[in-house]
C-alpha positions as CSV (number, residue, x, y, z in Angstrom):
1,M,7.7,-18.9,-69.1
2,P,10.4,-18.4,-66.4
3,P,10.5,-20.8,-63.4
4,K,8.9,-19.6,-60.2
5,T,11.6,-18.5,-57.8
6,K,11.4,-17.7,-54.1
7,K,12.2,-14.3,-53.0
8,T,15.0,-14.2,-50.5
9,E,14.0,-12.1,-47.5
10,A,16.4,-10.9,-44.9
11,K,15.5,-12.3,-41.4
12,V,14.6,-9.6,-38.9
13,V,16.5,-10.0,-35.7
14,V,14.4,-9.1,-32.7
15,D,16.2,-7.7,-29.7
16,R,14.6,-9.3,-26.6
17,S,15.4,-6.2,-24.5
18,E,13.1,-4.1,-26.7
19,R,10.0,-5.1,-24.9
20,R,7.3,-2.8,-23.5
21,T,7.8,-1.5,-20.0
22,V,5.4,0.2,-17.7
23,T,5.6,1.7,-14.2
24,G,3.0,1.1,-11.5
25,V,2.3,0.7,-7.8
26,V,2.1,-2.7,-6.0
27,T,-1.3,-3.2,-4.5
28,A,-0.9,-6.8,-3.3
29,D,2.1,-9.0,-2.5
30,K,0.5,-11.9,-0.7
31,M,1.0,-14.5,-3.5
32,D,4.2,-16.6,-3.9
33,K,6.6,-14.8,-6.3
34,T,3.7,-12.7,-7.7
35,V,2.8,-9.1,-7.2
36,K,-0.4,-7.3,-8.3
37,V,0.4,-3.9,-9.9
38,R,-1.9,-1.0,-10.7
39,V,-0.7,0.9,-13.7
40,E,-2.2,4.4,-14.2
41,R,-2.3,6.6,-17.2
42,V,-3.7,10.1,-17.8
43,V,-5.9,10.7,-20.9
44,S,-7.9,13.7,-22.1
45,H,-11.5,13.2,-22.9
46,P,-11.9,14.0,-26.7
47,Q,-15.2,15.9,-26.4
48,F,-15.1,17.5,-23.0
49,S,-11.3,18.0,-22.6
50,K,-11.4,16.8,-19.0
51,V,-8.3,15.0,-17.8
52,L,-9.1,11.4,-16.7
53,R,-7.0,8.9,-14.8
54,K,-7.5,5.4,-16.2
55,H,-5.8,2.3,-14.8
56,Y,-5.4,-1.4,-15.3
57,V,-4.2,-4.1,-13.0
58,C,-1.6,-6.7,-14.0
59,Y,0.1,-9.6,-12.3
60,A,3.9,-9.7,-12.4
61,H,6.5,-12.3,-11.6
62,D,8.8,-11.3,-8.7
63,E,11.4,-14.0,-8.5
64,K,13.3,-12.5,-5.5
65,R,10.2,-11.3,-3.7
66,E,11.7,-7.8,-3.3
67,A,8.5,-5.7,-4.1
68,K,6.2,-4.9,-1.2
69,T,2.8,-3.2,-1.0
70,G,3.0,0.5,-1.9
71,D,6.3,0.2,-3.8
72,K,6.7,1.9,-7.3
73,V,8.0,-0.8,-9.7
74,E,9.0,-1.1,-13.3
75,L,7.6,-4.1,-15.3
76,M,8.5,-5.6,-18.6
77,E,6.4,-7.7,-20.9
78,S,7.2,-11.4,-21.0
79,R,5.9,-14.7,-22.3
80,P,2.9,-16.0,-20.5
81,I,4.2,-17.4,-17.1
82,S,0.8,-18.5,-15.9
83,K,-2.9,-17.9,-16.6
84,L,-2.7,-14.3,-15.4
85,K,1.0,-13.4,-15.3
86,H,2.4,-11.9,-18.5
87,W,4.8,-9.4,-16.9
88,R,8.0,-9.6,-14.9
89,L,9.5,-7.3,-12.4
90,V,12.5,-5.4,-13.7
91,R,13.3,-3.2,-10.6
92,V,11.8,-1.4,-7.7
93,V,11.9,2.3,-8.6
94,E,10.9,3.7,-5.2
95,K,10.3,2.0,-1.9
96,A,7.2,2.8,0.0
97,I,7.5,4.9,3.1
98,A,7.2,2.6,6.1
99,G,4.8,4.7,8.1
100,S,2.4,5.5,5.2
101,V,1.7,2.0,4.0
102,T,-1.6,0.6,5.2
103,A,-2.7,-3.0,5.0
104,D,-4.3,-2.4,1.7
105,A,-3.0,0.1,-0.9
106,R,-6.4,0.3,-2.6
107,H,-7.9,1.5,0.7
108,A,-5.3,4.2,1.0
109,A,-6.1,5.5,-2.5
110,R,-9.8,6.0,-1.7
111,P,-11.0,9.5,-0.5
112,A,-11.7,9.8,3.2
113,T,-15.3,9.6,4.3
114,P,-16.7,12.6,6.1
115,T,-17.0,12.2,9.9
116,K,-20.2,13.1,11.7
117,T,-20.0,16.0,14.3
118,T,-22.6,16.5,17.0
């Protein structure tokens, strides 16, 4: 009976820059070095073929505090930085227009309520 031998496996080198990236809109920047980002995606309903907009919110580390509310940003996955932060800010893709940013970006995304006329 031949002796048991270990198979030599080639080690796979993981490139750290090959991490998942997403693009979203900053909804809050009140925290210290943290931004809250809303990431949207468009999916088609399998049965009704209606196009749906789904979203999720993630917290990202912003070391230089460069992202402001309403900015479009690119995030990259990272190791867990805190209880909620698992993303880091790569770059600000598009700055928000100064006149169009309201105090709360979520409020700006809601449809306007009809006004009463007498």
